[in-house]
C-alpha positions in Angstrom: 86.2 11.0 -27.3 85.6 9.8 -30.9 82.5 10.4 -32.8 80.0 7.6 -33.1 78.4 7.0 -36.5 75.5 4.6 -37.0 74.6 3.3 -40.5 71.0 2.4 -41.1 68.8 1.3 -43.9 65.3 2.7 -43.8 62.2 1.0 -45.2 59.4 3.6 -45.5 55.7 2.7 -45.7 56.3 -0.5 -43.6 53.3 -2.2 -41.9 54.7 -1.1 -38.5 57.6 0.8 -36.9 60.5 -1.5 -35.9 64.3 -1.6 -35.5 65.9 -4.8 -36.7 69.4 -5.6 -35.5 71.1 -7.7 -38.2 74.0 -10.1 -37.7 76.2 -7.9 -39.9 75.9 -4.6 -41.7 73.6 -1.6 -41.0 70.6 -1.5 -38.7 67.3 -1.9 -40.5 64.6 0.6 -39.5 61.0 0.0 -40.7 58.8 3.1 -40.5 55.1 3.6 -41.5 55.8 7.1 -42.7 56.0 7.8 -46.4 59.3 9.1 -47.9 57.9 12.4 -49.0 59.1 15.6 -47.3 61.6 13.9 -45.1 58.9 12.3 -43.0 60.5 8.8 -43.2 63.8 10.2 -42.1 62.3 12.0 -39.1 60.4 8.9 -38.1 63.6 6.9 -38.4 65.5 9.4 -36.3 62.8 9.2 -33.6 62.7 5.4 -33.6 66.5 5.1 -33.6 66.7 7.5 -30.6 64.2 5.4 -28.7 66.2 2.3 -29.6 69.5 3.9 -28.3 67.8 5.5 -25.3 68.7 9.1 -26.2 66.8 12.2 -27.4 66.2 12.5 -31.1 68.0 15.9 -31.0 71.2 14.1 -30.2 71.1 12.3 -33.6 72.4 14.3 -36.5 71.9 13.1 -40.1 75.3 13.0 -41.8 74.5 11.3 -45.1 71.4 10.0 -46.9 68.7 12.7 -46.7 67.1 11.4 -49.8 68.3 7.8 -49.7 67.3 4.6 -47.9 70.9 4.3 -46.7 71.5 6.8 -44.0 74.3 7.7 -41.5 73.5 9.3 -38.2 76.1 10.8 -35.8 75.4 10.5 -32.1 76.2 13.9 -30.5 77.8 13.7 -27.0 
């Protein structure tokens, strides 16, 4: 089993929470949470988990803790 990495671009302070699936490139995740204190990252993890149909604890942040460009690993 290979590991599964998902690249996302997070837009904090959006008007609503939404996952947008682009034609190419990374998923775009819009969250209403502000970027302070990792709240936007936590909101993005929760929204991505709901989109994938898994628990948020199964998503591990690999890169981008303080960036809009993030990479999550799906734990098996």
